[in-house]
C-alpha positions in Angstrom: 10.6 -9.3 -25.2 12.6 -7.1 -22.8 10.7 -5.9 -19.8 11.7 -2.7 -17.9 10.5 -1.3 -14.6 10.7 2.3 -13.5 10.5 3.2 -9.8 11.9 5.8 -7.5 14.0 3.2 -5.7 14.7 -0.4 -5.2 14.7 -0.6 -1.5 12.5 -1.5 1.5 9.8 1.1 1.5 6.0 1.4 1.2 3.6 2.2 -1.6 4.7 1.7 -5.2 8.4 1.1 -4.3 7.2 -1.9 -2.3 5.1 -3.0 -5.2 8.0 -2.7 -7.6 10.0 -5.1 -5.3 7.1 -7.6 -5.5 7.2 -7.4 -9.3 11.0 -8.1 -9.3 10.6 -11.2 -7.2 7.6 -12.4 -9.2 9.4 -11.8 -12.5 12.5 -13.6 -11.2 10.3 -16.6 -10.3 8.9 -16.5 -13.9 12.5 -16.5 -15.3 12.4 -12.9 -16.3 15.3 -10.4 -15.5 13.9 -6.9 -16.0 15.9 -3.7 -16.6 15.2 -1.6 -13.5 15.5 2.2 -13.6 15.7 4.0 -10.3 17.2 6.9 -8.4 18.5 4.7 -5.6 19.4 1.0 -5.2 19.9 -0.7 -1.8 22.8 -3.0 -2.9 22.3 -5.2 0.2 19.0 -6.5 -1.1 18.8 -9.8 -2.9 16.4 -8.2 -5.3 19.2 -6.1 -6.8 20.8 -9.3 -8.2 17.5 -10.2 -9.9 17.5 -7.1 -12.1 19.7 -5.2 -14.6 20.2 -2.1 -12.6 20.2 1.4 -14.2 20.6 4.3 -11.8 19.4 7.8 -12.9 21.0 10.4 -10.6 18.8 13.2 -9.4 20.5 14.0 -6.2 22.0 17.3 -7.4 18.6 18.8 -8.1 16.0 20.4 -5.7 13.4 17.8 -4.7 10.5 19.4 -6.7 12.5 19.1 -10.0 13.5 15.5 -9.7 10.5 13.8 -11.1 10.7 15.7 -14.4 14.5 15.2 -14.7 14.1 11.5 -14.1 11.4 11.1 -16.7 13.4 12.9 -19.3 16.6 10.9 -18.7 14.6 7.7 -18.6 13.5 8.0 -22.3 17.1 7.6 -23.5 18.1 5.1 -20.8 15.3 2.7 -21.7 16.2 2.9 -25.4 19.8 2.2 -24.6 18.8 -0.8 -22.5 16.7 -2.2 -25.4 13.4 -2.2 -23.4 10.4 -3.3 -25.3 7.7 -2.7 -22.6 8.3 -0.4 -19.7 6.2 -0.7 -16.5 6.1 2.7 -14.8 5.7 2.5 -11.1 6.5 6.3 -10.7 5.6 9.4 -12.6 7.2 8.9 -16.0 5.9 9.6 -19.5 7.5 6.9 -21.5 6.0 3.7 -20.0 3.8 1.5 -22.1 2.1 0.2 -18.9 1.4 2.9 -16.2 0.7 1.7 -12.7 -1.8 3.9 -10.9 -1.6 3.5 -7.2 -2.9 7.1 -6.5 -3.5 10.3 -8.4 -2.3 13.7 -7.5 -5.5 15.4 -8.4 -7.4 12.9 -6.3 -5.1 13.5 -3.4 -5.6 17.3 -3.6 -9.3 17.0 -3.8 -9.6 14.5 -0.9 -7.4 16.5 1.4 -8.6 20.0 0.4 -5.1 21.2 -0.2 -4.5 24.3 -2.4 -2.7 23.7 -5.7 0.8 25.0 -5.8 3.3 25.4 -8.7 5.0 22.1 -7.9 1.6 20.4 -7.9 0.9 21.8 -11.4 4.2 20.2 -12.6 3.3 16.9 -11.1 -0.2 16.9 -12.5 1.2 17.7 -16.0 3.7 14.8 -15.8 1.0 12.5 -14.6 -1.3 13.5 -17.4 1.4 12.8 -20.0 2.0 9.4 -18.4 -1.6 8.5 -18.8 -1.8 9.9 -22.3 1.3 8.1 -23.6 0.7 4.7 -21.9 -1.0 2.0 -23.8 -2.4 0.5 -20.7 -3.1 1.9 -17.2 -3.2 -0.6 -14.4 -5.4 0.9 -11.6 -4.9 -0.6 -8.2 -8.5 0.0 -7.2 -11.9 0.9 -8.5 -11.4 4.3 -6.9 -8.4 4.8 -9.1 -10.3 3.8 -12.2 -13.0 6.4 -11.3 -10.4 9.1 -10.7 -8.6 8.4 -14.0 -11.9 8.7 -15.9 -13.2 11.7 -14.0 -10.1 13.8 -13.3 -7.8 12.8 -16.2 -10.4 12.0 -18.9 -8.8 8.6 -19.5 -11.1 6.3 -21.6 -12.3 3.2 -19.8 -11.0 1.0 -22.5 -7.4 2.0 -21.6 -7.8 1.0 -17.9 -7.6 -2.4 -16.2 -8.2 -2.8 -12.5 -5.7 -5.2 -10.9 -5.6 -5.1 -7.1 -2.0 -5.2 -5.8 -0.4 -8.5 -4.8 0.8 -9.6 -1.4 3.4 -12.2 -0.5 1.3 -14.9 1.1 4.4 -16.7 2.4 5.3 -13.7 4.5 1.8 -12.5 5.5 0.1 -15.5 7.1 -1.4 -16.3 10.5 0.5 -18.0 13.3 -0.7 -20.2 16.1 -2.0 -18.9 19.4 1.2 -19.7 21.3 3.4 -17.8 18.8 0.9 -14.9 18.8 1.1 -14.7 22.6 4.9 -14.7 22.4 4.8 -11.8 19.9 2.5 -9.8 22.2 5.0 -10.2 25.0 7.8 -9.1 22.7 6.0 -5.9 21.8 4.9 -5.3 25.4 1.2 -5.8 24.9 -0.6 -7.0 28.1 -3.2 -9.8 27.9 -6.1 -7.5 28.8 -5.2 -4.8 26.3 -7.1 -4.4 23.0 -4.3 -3.4 20.7 -5.0 -1.2 17.6 -2.1 -1.2 15.2 -1.5 2.0 13.4 1.2 1.5 10.7 2.1 4.9 9.3 4.9 7.2 8.1 2.5 10.1 7.5 0.3 10.3 10.6 -1.9 13.2 9.8 -2.8 11.8 6.4 -3.4 8.4 7.9 -5.8 9.9 10.4 -4.0 9.8 13.7 -5.7 13.0 15.1 -9.2 11.5 14.4 -8.3 8.2 16.0 -6.9 10.0 19.1 -10.1 12.0 19.4 -12.2 8.9 19.0 -10.4 7.1 21.9 -11.5 9.8 24.3 -13.9 8.4 27.0 -13.6 4.9 25.7 -12.5 1.8 27.6 -9.0 2.1 29.0 -8.0 -1.3 27.6 -7.8 0.2 24.1 -4.2 0.9 23.1 -3.0 2.5 19.9 0.4 1.0 18.8 2.1 3.2 16.3 4.6 1.5 13.9 6.7 3.7 11.7 7.6 7.3 12.2 7.6 8.5 15.8 4.3 10.3 16.7 4.5 13.8 18.3 1.4 12.9 20.3 1.6 12.6 24.1 -1.8 10.9 24.3 -1.9 8.4 27.1 -3.3 5.7 24.8 -0.6 6.0 22.1 2.3 3.7 22.3 5.2 3.9 19.9 6.7 0.5 18.9 9.3 1.9 16.4 10.2 1.2 12.8 9.5 -2.5 12.5 11.0 -4.3 9.5 9.0 -7.4 10.0 5.6 -5.7 10.0 3.9 -9.0 9.7 4.7 -9.7 13.3 3.0 -6.4 14.3 -0.1 -7.5 12.5 0.0 -10.9 14.3 0.4 -9.4 17.7 -2.3 -6.8 17.4 -6.0 -7.3 17.9 -7.0 -4.9 15.0 -5.3 -2.8 12.4 -6.7 0.8 12.2 -6.5 3.7 9.7 -8.6 6.8 9.3 -7.0 8.1 6.1 -8.4 11.0 4.3 -7.0 9.6 1.0 -6.0 6.0 0.6 -6.3 4.7 -3.0 -6.0 1.1 -1.9 -4.4 0.5 1.5 -2.3 -2.6 1.2 -1.9 -2.8 4.9 -5.5 -3.9 5.1 -4.9 -7.0 2.9 -1.7 -7.8 4.8 -3.4 -7.5 8.1 -6.3 -9.8 7.4 -4.0 -12.3 5.7 -2.2 -12.5 9.1 -5.5 -13.1 10.7 -6.0 -9.6 12.2 -9.3 -7.7 11.3 -9.2 -4.1 10.3 -11.1 -0.9 11.4 -11.2 1.3 8.3 -13.2 4.2 6.8 -15.5 3.0 4.0 -13.6 5.2 1.5 -10.4 3.1 1.6 -9.9 1.4 -1.7 -9.2 -2.0 -0.2 -12.5 -2.2 1.8 -14.4 -3.8 -1.2 -11.6 -6.5 -1.4 -12.0 -7.6 2.3 -14.7 -9.9 3.5 -17.3 -8.6 5.9 -16.2 -10.9 8.7 -12.7 -9.4 8.7 -13.5 -5.7 8.8 -15.3 -3.0 10.8 -16.2 0.0 8.7 -16.9 3.6 9.8 -17.9 6.8 8.0 -14.8 8.7 6.7 -13.7 11.7 8.8 -16.5 11.0 11.3 -15.1 10.9 14.9 -18.5 10.0 16.4 -18.9 7.0 14.1 -15.4 5.8 14.7 -15.9 6.1 18.5 -19.1 4.1 18.2 -17.3 1.5 16.1 -14.6 1.1 18.7 -17.2 0.9 21.5 -18.9 -2.0 19.6 -15.5 -3.7 19.3 -14.9 -3.5 23.0 -18.4 -4.7 23.8 -18.1 -7.7 21.4 -14.8 -8.7 23.1 -16.5 -8.6 26.5 -19.4 -10.7 25.3 -17.5 -13.5 23.6 -15.4 -15.8 25.8 -11.8 -16.2 24.6 -12.4 -20.0 24.1 -15.1 -19.2 21.5 -13.4 -16.3 19.7 -12.3 -16.7 16.1 -8.7 -17.7 15.7 -6.3 -15.9 13.4 -6.3 -18.9 11.0 -10.1 -18.9 10.9 -10.3 -15.2 10.3 -7.7 -15.2 7.5 -9.6 -17.9 5.6 -11.6 -16.2 2.9 -10.8 -12.7 4.2 -9.4 -11.5 0.9 -11.8 -11.4 -2.0 -9.3 -11.6 -4.9 -6.3 -13.6 -5.9 -3.5 -11.7 -4.1 -0.7 -14.0 -5.1 2.3 -12.2 -6.6 2.6 -14.9 -9.3 -0.9 -14.3 -10.5 -0.4 -10.5 -10.7 2.8 -10.8 -12.6 1.3 -13.3 -15.0 -1.5 -10.7 -15.8 1.2 -8.0 -16.4 3.2 -10.3 -18.6 0.1 -11.1 -20.7 -0.5 -7.4 -21.1 3.1 -6.8 -22.0 3.0 -9.5 -24.7 -0.2 -8.0 -26.2 1.5 -4.6 -26.3 4.8 -5.9 -27.8 2.9 -8.1 -30.2 5.1 -11.1 -29.5 5.9 -13.6 -26.7 
């Protein structure tokens, strides 16, 4: 059985591109070399040597036409490569297994954006992907609900599989190493550091977080990792693009998002696996997969409730002596409520592929 993976790129990134890289490593560990179809390959990555690389060039086209062109070219490319089961990690209409990490109709509804012509094309391609796939892997219960409600996908065609996380990379460190990381990032001992990992600040809720910080304890600091913020807010500190994001989690006191639309939110799982609790709106898909001791939940798009949540965090810190506080190792224990190992996730996909192909 020949497995194929389709993704926008094989490179360090977020979202489904990151997920596709996890699949590559997991398949390699299982002795499987997939055909990998993408627009771009970072040839410096070791993962490139783990795949049979097939580049589909879209660079000559305007951005809004690239998804459709890629999907059309992929149909012939996968046949030529002899792929039996294709796992689609981007919008393509020829994958037997479609990975749903977010839906465009769900995004438009959650953000209140008006539908444009380019949106119509994306929604149509997405609909064909779900119609043609034999199995749709939803990365959260929210995605299953959107697939059923907005795309009329039958429930029998959907399987919820939360996305995996590399537990060798995302793990807690001792208190001495954590203290060294805080010094490295310039965090003072008295500061309560809220890590905001983001490349899309408005969508991730930066304006709401800034508003909530008003009139709160001055020890609260918002550390932005990713794209530089335009904000000049006194509490906002930019720490740059950080390749080793796990060290940011370990150094911070909390990870915070206030997203209007976050189908899962893998940063939440990564954070608590590093021993750092999260402050998230209840609507984030990953909230149901995080144990209560590792999360602080507030009402979505509610600045008053977020401010009250942050005030409680400050009060709790003041009331609990440092010698009695929960260590990162203790917090990480039991913080994730599903098997997040890459190997387990890949095994589930391989079993599904075998059912679809009708052979081992």
